[in-house]
Structure formats: C-alpha cells, structure tokens
C-alpha positions as CSV (number, residue, x, y, z in Angstrom):
1,M,-68.3,17.7,136.5
2,A,-69.6,20.7,138.5
3,I,-67.9,23.1,136.1
4,F,-69.5,21.4,133.1
5,Y,-73.0,21.5,134.6
6,F,-72.6,25.1,135.8
7,V,-71.4,26.4,132.4
8,A,-74.2,24.4,130.6
9,G,-76.8,25.9,133.0
10,V,-75.6,29.4,132.4
11,V,-75.7,28.9,128.6
12,H,-79.3,27.5,128.9
13,L,-80.4,30.5,130.9
14,R,-78.6,33.1,128.7
15,R,-79.6,31.6,125.3
16,P,-82.7,29.4,125.7
17,E,-83.7,30.1,122.1
18,A,-80.6,28.4,120.9
19,F,-81.9,25.1,122.2
20,L,-85.4,25.3,120.9
21,P,-84.6,23.4,117.7
22,I,-83.8,20.2,119.6
23,M,-86.9,20.3,121.8
24,P,-89.4,17.6,120.8
25,D,-92.7,18.9,119.5
26,W,-94.7,17.3,122.4
27,V,-92.9,19.3,125.1
28,P,-95.2,22.0,126.5
29,A,-93.7,25.4,127.0
30,P,-90.3,24.5,125.6
31,R,-88.6,27.8,126.4
32,E,-89.6,27.6,130.0
33,V,-88.5,23.9,130.1
34,I,-85.1,25.0,128.8
35,L,-84.8,27.7,131.5
36,F,-85.8,25.2,134.2
37,T,-83.2,22.7,133.0
38,G,-80.6,25.5,133.1
39,A,-81.5,26.2,136.7
40,C,-81.4,22.5,137.5
41,E,-77.9,22.3,136.0
42,I,-76.6,25.2,138.1
43,A,-78.3,23.8,141.3
44,G,-76.8,20.4,140.6
45,A,-73.3,21.9,140.0
46,L,-73.4,23.8,143.3
47,A,-74.7,20.7,145.2
48,L,-71.8,18.6,143.8
49,L,-69.4,21.0,145.5
50,T,-71.2,20.5,148.8
51,R,-70.2,17.4,150.7
52,S,-73.5,16.9,152.4
53,L,-75.5,17.3,149.2
54,R,-73.1,15.4,146.8
55,W,-75.0,12.1,146.9
56,W,-78.4,13.9,146.3
57,A,-76.8,15.9,143.5
58,G,-75.7,12.7,141.8
59,V,-79.2,11.2,142.0
60,M,-80.9,14.4,140.8
61,L,-78.5,14.9,138.0
62,A,-79.1,11.3,136.9
63,L,-82.8,12.0,136.9
64,Y,-82.2,15.2,135.0
65,A,-80.2,13.2,132.3
66,V,-83.2,10.9,131.9
67,C,-85.6,13.9,131.5
68,V,-83.5,15.7,128.8
69,F,-82.8,12.4,126.9
70,P,-85.6,13.0,124.4
71,A,-84.0,16.3,123.3
72,N,-80.7,14.6,123.0
73,I,-82.3,11.8,120.8
74,K,-84.0,14.4,118.6
75,H,-80.7,16.3,118.3
76,A,-78.9,13.2,117.2
77,V,-81.5,11.5,115.0
78,D,-82.6,14.6,113.2
79,N,-78.9,15.7,112.9
80,I,-79.8,19.2,114.1
81,Q,-76.9,21.6,113.9
82,L,-76.6,24.1,116.7
83,P,-73.9,26.8,116.2
84,Q,-72.6,26.7,119.8
85,L,-72.2,22.9,119.9
86,P,-69.9,20.5,118.0
87,T,-71.3,18.5,115.1
88,G,-71.1,14.9,114.3
89,W,-72.3,11.6,115.7
90,W,-69.4,11.4,118.2
91,Y,-70.8,14.3,120.1
92,A,-74.4,13.2,119.9
93,A,-73.6,9.6,121.0
94,G,-71.7,10.9,124.0
95,R,-74.7,12.9,125.2
C-alpha cells in the first residue's frame, strides 16, 4: 500500500496537468489541489512505513480518500480517458 501511495504521489507532483480533466469544476485552484494531494499521498506512504505513525496514516489516508472521491466520481461518470490510467468501468469502480 505504501508503494502504491508513494508512486501515485510522485505522479501527481510530476504531472499535475494530467489530472486536471477529472477535477470537478467547483474545486478552487485545481492544480494546487492536485499538488497538495500528491504531497499527502507521499506523506501517507512514508507514515505507513513507520510503526508509530501507521494508525494515523490509515486514518488520514481514509480521510484523503473521502476528499478525492468527487474527482473519482467525475472520472467514472463522465468516462474521462487519461492516457496514464487504465480505461473501463472496472478501474473506475475500484477507485
């Protein structure tokens, strides 16, 4: 799980423009939000690897998942294709 979040965070930080199409229109400063979520993913990944922070990492990553849920819904409902991500409902439903 830590590897998944770390890689996802790096991708968000390196290519935030790739995720702009799935950002809901009502999100202010969407590029900055994408950068922030990338930093949260990396911090969560590192905390998962630290025994004393693991519980908090789980709680914060669960809250993170709730916060990014609107983008995942838009991605699935609008069937937005992003080149770096798989296509199809199976992928969107899992997110």
